[in-house]
C-alpha positions in Angstrom: 29.4 3.5 -26.6 28.5 5.0 -29.9 27.1 8.5 -30.4 23.6 7.2 -31.2 23.3 5.0 -28.1 24.5 8.0 -26.1 21.8 10.1 -27.7 19.1 7.7 -26.6 20.2 8.3 -23.0 20.2 12.0 -23.6 16.6 11.9 -24.8 15.5 10.6 -21.4 16.7 13.8 -19.7 15.6 16.2 -22.5 12.6 17.2 -20.4 14.9 18.2 -17.6 16.5 21.0 -19.6 13.4 21.9 -21.6 14.6 21.0 -25.1 15.0 18.2 -27.6 18.7 18.0 -26.7 19.2 14.6 -28.5 17.9 16.0 -31.8 20.0 19.2 -31.5 23.2 17.2 -30.7 22.7 14.9 -33.7 22.2 17.7 -36.2 25.2 19.5 -34.7 27.4 16.5 -35.2 26.1 16.1 -38.8 26.7 19.8 -39.6 30.3 19.5 -38.2 31.0 16.6 -40.5 29.7 18.3 -43.6 31.3 21.8 -42.9 33.2 23.2 -45.9 34.8 26.1 -44.0 36.4 26.4 -40.6 36.6 22.6 -40.3 39.0 22.7 -37.4 36.8 25.0 -35.3 33.7 23.1 -36.2 35.2 19.8 -35.0 36.4 21.4 -31.8 32.9 22.7 -31.2 31.5 19.3 -32.0 33.8 17.6 -29.5 32.5 19.9 -26.7 28.9 19.1 -27.6 29.8 15.4 -27.6 31.1 15.7 -24.0 27.8 17.3 -23.0 25.9 14.4 -24.6 27.9 12.0 -22.4 27.3 14.0 -19.2 23.6 14.7 -19.6 22.4 11.2 -18.7 24.0 11.7 -15.3 21.6 14.5 -14.5 18.5 12.8 -13.3 17.1 15.2 -10.7 14.7 17.8 -12.3 15.5 20.4 -9.6 19.3 20.1 -10.0 18.9 20.4 -13.7 17.2 23.8 -13.6 20.5 25.7 -14.1 20.9 23.9 -17.4 17.7 25.5 -18.8 19.6 27.7 -21.2 21.5 24.8 -22.8 18.8 24.5 -25.5 19.4 28.1 -26.7 23.2 27.6 -26.8 22.9 24.4 -28.8 20.6 26.1 -31.3 23.1 28.9 -31.7 25.9 26.3 -32.2 23.9 24.6 -34.9 23.3 27.9 -36.7 27.0 28.7 -36.6 27.9 25.3 -38.1 25.3 25.7 -40.7 26.9 29.0 -41.8 30.1 27.0 -42.4 28.5 25.0 -45.2 29.1 25.7 -48.9 29.6 29.5 -49.4 31.1 31.7 -52.0 34.7 33.0 -51.9 33.4 36.6 -51.3 31.4 35.5 -48.3 34.5 33.8 -46.8 36.6 36.9 -47.4 34.2 39.3 -45.7 33.0 37.0 -42.8 36.3 35.3 -41.8 37.1 37.7 -38.9 33.5 37.7 -37.6 33.3 33.9 -37.8 36.4 33.5 -35.7 34.9 35.7 -33.0 31.6 33.8 -33.0 33.5 30.5 -32.6 35.3 31.8 -29.6 32.1 33.1 -28.0 30.3 29.8 -28.7 33.1 27.7 -27.2 33.0 29.9 -24.1 29.2 29.4 -23.7 29.5 25.6 -24.0 32.4 25.6 -21.5 30.2 27.4 -19.1 27.7 24.5 -19.2 30.5 22.0 -18.9 31.5 23.8 -15.7 27.9 23.5 -14.4 27.9 19.7 -14.4 29.9 19.3 -11.2 27.6 21.9 -9.5 24.4 20.1 -10.6 25.9 16.7 -9.5 26.7 18.2 -6.1 23.1 19.5 -5.8 21.6 16.2 -6.9 23.8 14.3 -4.3 22.9 16.7 -1.6 19.2 16.4 -2.3 19.4 12.6 -2.4 21.2 12.5 0.9 18.6 14.8 2.4 15.8 12.5 1.3 17.5 9.5 2.8 18.1 11.4 6.1 14.4 12.4 6.2 13.4 8.9 5.6 15.6 7.5 8.3 14.5 10.3 10.7 10.7 9.6 10.2 11.0 5.8 10.5 13.7 5.5 13.1 13.0 3.6 16.4 11.4 5.6 19.0 11.1 8.6 16.8 7.9 10.4 16.1 7.1 10.9 12.4 8.1 14.4 11.3 5.8 16.8 9.7 6.0 16.8 5.9 7.0 20.2 4.4 4.2 22.3 3.0 4.2 23.0 -0.8 4.9 26.7 -0.2 8.1 25.7 1.7 9.2 23.4 -1.1 8.5 26.2 -3.6 10.7 28.7 -1.6 13.6 26.2 -1.5 13.4 25.5 -5.3 13.2 29.2 -6.1 16.9 29.6 -5.2 17.8 27.3 -8.0 15.3 28.8 -10.4 16.7 32.3 -10.0 20.1 31.2 -11.2 18.9 30.6 -14.8 20.8 32.9 -17.1 18.7 34.9 -19.6 19.1 33.6 -23.2 20.6 35.9 -25.8 18.5 37.1 -28.7 19.9 37.5 -32.2 20.3 41.0 -33.7 19.0 40.6 -37.2 20.1 42.8 -40.0 17.4 44.6 -42.0 18.6 42.6 -45.0 17.9 39.3 -43.2 14.4 40.5 -42.3 13.7 41.5 -45.9 14.9 38.2 -47.2 12.8 36.2 -44.6 9.6 38.1 -45.5 10.3 38.3 -49.2 10.5 42.1 -49.1 7.5 42.4 -46.7 5.3 40.6 -49.2 1.7 41.6 -48.5 0.7 38.0 -49.0 3.0 37.1 -46.1 1.1 39.4 -43.8 -0.6 37.4 -41.0 -2.5 40.3 -39.5 -2.2 44.1 -39.7 -3.6 47.4 -38.6 -2.6 51.0 -38.7 0.0 50.6 -35.9 1.5 47.1 -36.3 1.8 44.5 -39.1 2.6 40.8 -38.5 4.5 38.9 -41.3 5.1 35.2 -41.6 8.6 34.5 -42.8 11.3 31.9 -43.2 14.9 32.4 -42.0 17.9 31.2 -44.0 18.1 28.0 -41.8 14.5 27.1 -42.6 12.8 28.2 -39.3 9.4 29.7 -39.7 9.1 33.0 -37.8 6.6 35.8 -37.1 8.0 39.3 -37.8 6.3 42.2 -36.0 6.8 45.5 -37.8 5.8 48.8 -36.2 4.1 50.9 -38.8 3.4 54.0 -36.7 7.1 54.9 -36.4 6.4 58.1 -34.5 4.6 56.3 -31.6 6.6 56.5 -28.5 4.1 54.1 -26.8 4.8 51.4 -29.4 8.6 51.9 -29.1 8.3 51.6 -25.3 6.4 48.3 -25.7 9.2 47.2 -28.1 11.9 47.9 -25.5 9.9 46.3 -22.7 9.7 43.0 -24.6 13.4 43.0 -25.4 14.1 43.5 -21.7 11.7 41.0 -20.2 11.2 38.1 -22.6 14.9 36.9 -22.6 14.5 36.4 -18.8 11.6 33.9 -19.3 12.3 30.4 -20.5 9.2 28.3 -20.2 7.3 25.9 -22.4 4.1 28.1 -22.2 5.8 31.4 -23.0 6.3 32.5 -26.5 10.0 32.7 -27.5 11.6 35.9 -28.8 14.2 35.0 -31.4 15.6 38.5 -32.1 15.1 42.1 -33.1 16.1 44.7 -35.7 16.3 48.4 -35.1 17.5 50.8 -37.8 18.0 54.6 -37.5 17.1 57.3 -39.9 20.0 58.5 -42.1 20.2 61.9 -43.6 21.2 62.4 -47.2 24.8 63.5 -46.4 25.5 60.3 -44.5 24.2 58.2 -47.4 26.5 59.9 -49.8 29.5 59.2 -47.7 28.8 55.5 -47.7 30.2 54.2 -51.0 28.6 50.8 -50.7 25.2 51.9 -49.7 23.8 51.3 -53.2 23.7 47.6 -52.8 22.7 47.4 -49.1 19.1 46.8 -48.3 18.6 49.7 -46.0 15.2 51.3 -45.1 14.5 54.9 -45.8 12.6 55.3 -42.5 13.6 53.9 -39.0 12.4 50.4 -38.4 11.4 48.6 -35.2 11.1 44.9 -35.8 10.8 41.9 -33.5 11.1 38.2 -34.6 9.3 35.4 -32.7 8.9 31.7 -33.3 5.9 31.2 -35.5 2.6 30.1 -33.9 0.7 28.1 -36.4 -2.8 27.8 -34.8 -3.8 31.4 -34.0 -5.1 32.6 -30.7 -7.4 31.4 -28.0 -9.7 34.3 -28.7 -9.9 33.2 -32.4 -11.1 29.7 -31.3 -13.5 30.8 -28.5 -15.1 33.6 -30.6 -14.8 32.7 -34.3 -16.1 35.0 -37.0 -19.8 34.9 -37.6 -20.7 32.2 -40.0 -17.4 30.3 -39.5 -17.7 26.5 -39.5 -14.1 26.0 -38.4 -13.7 23.5 -35.6 -10.6 23.0 -33.4 -9.7 21.1 -30.3 -10.2 24.3 -28.3 -13.7 24.6 -29.6 -15.0 21.1 -29.1 -12.9 19.6 -26.2 -13.3 20.4 -22.6 -10.1 18.6 -21.8 -8.2 20.9 -24.2 -9.7 23.9 -22.6 -8.7 22.9 -19.1 -5.2 22.0 -20.4 -4.9 25.5 -22.0 -5.8 27.2 -18.7 -3.3 25.0 -16.8 -0.6 25.9 -19.3 -1.2 29.6 -19.0 -1.4 29.4 -15.2 2.0 27.6 -15.1 3.5 30.4 -17.3 2.2 33.0 -14.8 3.5 31.0 -11.9 6.9 31.0 -13.6 6.8 34.8 -13.9 5.5 35.4 -10.4 7.4 32.8 -8.4 10.6 31.9 -10.3 11.7 35.1 -12.1 14.0 37.4 -10.2 12.6 40.0 -9.7 9.0 38.8 -10.3 7.3 39.9 -13.5 3.7 41.0 -13.8 2.3 40.4 -17.3 -0.6 42.9 -16.9 -2.4 41.9 -20.1 -3.6 38.4 -19.6 -6.4 37.7 -22.1 -7.3 35.1 -24.8 -5.9 37.3 -27.6 -2.5 37.0 -26.0 -2.6 33.1 -25.9 -1.1 31.6 -29.0 -1.1 28.0 -30.1 1.9 26.3 -31.8 1.6 23.4 -34.3 1.0 20.9 -31.4 -1.7 23.1 -29.8 0.6 23.9 -26.9 -0.6 27.3 -25.5 2.0 30.1 -25.3 1.6 33.3 -23.4 2.5 36.4 -25.4 2.0 40.2 -25.3 4.7 41.3 -22.9 4.8 44.9 -24.1 2.8 46.0 -21.0 4.6 43.9 -18.5 6.1 45.3 -15.3 9.1 44.2 -13.3 7.7 44.1 -9.8 9.6 45.5 -6.9 8.1 45.4 -3.4 9.9 48.7 -2.6 8.3 50.5 -5.6 4.9 50.4 -3.8 6.2 53.0 -1.4 8.6 54.9 -3.6 5.9 56.7 -5.6 7.4 55.6 -9.0 5.3 56.9 -11.9 4.8 54.5 -14.9 2.5 54.0 -17.8 0.6 50.7 -18.0 -2.0 49.4 -20.4 -5.0 47.1 -20.2 -8.2 45.9 -21.8 -11.6 46.7 -20.4 -13.1 43.7 -18.8 -9.7 42.2 -17.8 -8.4 45.2 -15.7 -8.4 44.5 -12.0 -11.0 46.8 -10.3 -8.7 47.1 -7.2 -6.0 48.6 -9.4 -8.5 51.3 -10.6 -8.8 52.5 -7.0 -5.3 51.9 -5.6 -3.2 52.4 -8.7 -0.8 49.7 -7.3 0.5 47.1 -9.7 0.6 43.7 -8.0 0.7 40.0 -8.9 -2.9 39.8 -7.9 -3.7 41.9 -11.0 -2.7 39.0 -13.2 -4.7 36.6 -11.0 -7.9 38.7 -11.6 -7.3 38.8 -15.4 -6.6 35.0 -15.4 -9.9 34.5 -13.5 -11.8 36.5 -16.2 -10.2 34.4 -18.9 -11.1 31.2 -17.1 -14.8 32.3 -17.0 -14.5 33.1 -20.7 -13.2 29.6 -21.5 -15.8 27.9 -19.4 -18.8 29.9 -20.6 -17.7 30.6 -24.2 -19.0 34.2 -23.8 -17.0 37.3 -24.5 -15.9 39.4 -21.6 -18.4 42.1 -22.4 -21.7 41.5 -24.2 -25.0 43.2 -24.6 -28.2 41.8 -23.2 -31.6 41.7 -24.9 -32.3 45.3 -23.9 -29.0 46.5 -25.4 -27.3 47.1 -22.0 -23.7 46.2 -21.3 -23.4 42.9 -19.4 -20.0 42.1 -18.0 -19.1 38.5 -17.9 -18.8 38.5 -14.1 -22.3 39.7 -13.7 -23.5 36.7 -15.7 -21.2 34.0 -14.3 -20.6 34.8 -10.6 -24.2 34.3 -9.5 -24.4 31.0 -11.4 -21.2 29.7 -9.8 -22.3 30.7 -6.3 -25.7 29.0 -6.9 -23.9 25.8 -8.0 -25.7 25.6 -11.3 -22.7 24.4 -13.3 -24.8 23.2 -16.3 -26.3 26.6 -16.7 -22.8 28.1 -17.0 -21.1 25.8 -19.5 -20.5 26.5 -23.2 -22.6 24.1 -25.3 -20.1 23.6 -28.1 -17.8 21.0 -26.6 -18.8 17.3 -27.2 -19.6 14.9 -25.9 -21.7 15.9 -22.9 -19.5 15.8 -19.7 -20.2 12.9 -17.4 -21.1 13.6 -13.7 -17.5 13.2 -12.7 -16.3 15.6 -15.4 -18.9 18.1 -14.3 -17.3 18.1 -10.9 -14.0 18.8 -12.5 -15.5 21.7 -14.5 -17.1 23.0 -11.3 -13.6 22.9 -9.8 -12.4 25.2 -12.6 -15.4 27.5 -12.3 -15.0 27.9 -8.5 -11.3 28.6 -8.9 -12.2 31.3 -11.4 -14.7 32.8 -9.0 -12.1 33.1 -6.3 -9.7 34.7 -8.8 -12.2 37.6 -9.5 -12.9 38.6 -5.9 -12.9 42.3 -5.5 -10.0 42.5 -3.1 -6.6 41.1 -4.1 -5.9 39.7 -0.6 -8.9 37.4 -0.9 -7.7 35.8 -4.2 -5.7 32.6 -4.3 -2.0 32.6 -5.0 -1.0 31.4 -8.4 0.6 28.1 -7.1 -2.8 27.2 -5.6 -4.5 28.0 -8.9 -2.1 25.7 -10.7 -2.7 22.9 -8.1 -6.5 23.3 -8.6 -6.3 23.1 -12.3 -4.0 20.1 -12.2 -6.6 18.4 -9.9 -9.4 19.4 -12.3 -7.6 18.0 -15.3 -6.8 14.7 -13.5 -10.4 14.3 -12.4 -11.7 15.1 -15.9 -9.4 12.5 -17.5 -10.0 9.8 -15.0 -13.7 10.6 -14.4 -13.2 9.9 -10.7 -15.6 11.2 -7.9 -14.5 14.5 -6.6 -15.3 16.4 -3.4 -15.8 19.7 -5.1 -19.4 19.9 -3.9 -18.2 19.9 -0.3 -17.3 23.1 1.5 -13.7 24.3 0.9 -12.8 23.7 4.6 -13.2 19.9 4.2 -11.7 19.6 0.7 -8.2 18.1 0.9 -7.5 18.3 -2.8 -8.7 21.8 -3.8 -7.6 25.0 -2.2 -10.4 27.7 -2.2 -10.9 30.8 -0.2 -14.4 31.0 1.2 -17.0 32.5 -1.2 -18.8 35.7 -0.1 -22.6 35.8 -0.1 -23.0 37.7 -3.3 -20.3 40.3 -4.0 -20.9 42.6 -6.9 -18.0 43.3 -9.2 -18.4 46.3 -11.5 -16.3 47.8 -14.2 -14.5 51.0 -13.2 -15.3 54.2 -15.1 -12.3 55.1 -17.2 -11.6 57.4 -20.0 -11.0 55.6 -23.3 -8.5 56.8 -25.8 -9.8 56.3 -29.4 -8.5 53.4 -31.4 -8.8 51.1 -34.2 -9.0 47.4 -35.1 -6.3 45.1 -33.8 -5.0 41.8 -35.0 -5.5 38.7 -32.7 -2.4 36.7 -33.6 0.3 39.1 -32.6 3.0 37.5 -30.4 4.0 41.0 -29.4 0.7 41.6 -27.8 -2.0 44.1 -28.3 -0.9 47.7 -28.6 -3.9 49.4 -30.2 -7.0 50.6 -28.5 -9.7 48.3 -29.9 -8.9 44.6 -29.3 -11.2 41.6 -29.5 -14.1 43.9 -29.7 -13.1 45.6 -26.4 -11.3 48.8 -25.7 -7.7 49.1 -24.9 -6.6 51.6 -22.2 -3.5 53.6 -21.4 -3.3 54.6 -17.8 -0.6 56.6 -16.0 -0.3 55.7 -12.3 1.9 56.1 -9.3 3.0 52.9 -7.6 
């Protein structure tokens, strides 16, 4: 079997490991053939990758393939290493020979790790297959009573064991010179968004990848530095289609004049005069959800998010799946704590990506009793009212913020607006009574076209009722994130197929949608908090919002005891 026929089989399992494996393997093989330096090491590496391409078609079970989720990152690193072995100057070979040998050994060890995983995944797949056969025989055997099917929550608990084994991907430590080259010396024209604290630059790495570089301008801010460290700790643990990818970072330290004089080669090095804190993300081409829901006044720009209900439901489903991954499959669970449209970015294919992990918290059940003091941030309108009274950070805080964002997507309104008398009107005060009254048409944004059909209206009512359940005052009354994902999947399917739905029936009789019962008319109010002064903040920052005025709302910093 030739390499290209093998790659066609690999493409069928690409979705199992979350990557375009066939494309990566093909470019790796090509780079190995055209390498000008370290040819022997390049071909050894290529042989290992070729073995992976032959083994991947044997992995057919999505659950057993979960431990292979980091393979995509390893193959990308292998390709970068082979690219560096193309045509280079003699000086480059002289200075980089030792480091290149170390990188080849590390890369071969990483690939060998995945080669060792294949017997394990095959064993898992066989065990699952035999278990299904046993259950089938057990439920249809003579004289036997049909066994009860496992509940979704039980299946989720069983699959979590596999999910927790995913190894965090490694991020690249960029040199300051690489960042300078990628951004063309921080060209102002390459700046995507900026404010007094953070500037975002669009750049291009040496291998042609477009990136977004986040540069902290307020270098004395311990708060921004803490956000920087939090992202470096949390994002490598999260590998998901709907979570923005952190590619690397760069940290430089201040050097005094005496140290500079001792370094004879410092004159040609691109070194900053001040300490720098830089993070590098994959570039998101189509801005933020906030930008499309609330464009600038007078803007005539149209996008799929603006005019399509299907896209809006799909966006909410993608974000909810990202949160489910953080709450249910990360070990320990991770609470985002800043879910809002400004932190939802779109790539070139309009796939939503959750960003802004600078405020995230690694959740530990024991911390609720330990009295651990920490600093968390949030945005007025999205902060869980229960947190304001209990000061306990829980996964239900994210559920509340997601519910607010769902109402924002359905209504097209900002989270906080002023009424005709100039009084502040929270989105919940407007939307919750309408949802409870069942007047779905009075709730919907009027921009999407065409008008939804009756069947599609039922799907949108499904979304609105799910959002209403998410913003209940007490966290214990809110649905779990897997139930939210299931409801949105049902809504999207109903919308696409325009099939009759039973969303008008009471939740007790609905077999497709999981809703807690709605209270008569609960009133959700914004907690009174002290706001720290702030400034304007960009809305396309993969690192999230770190300043105090964001999306026209105020950003808070709160110290609490958990």
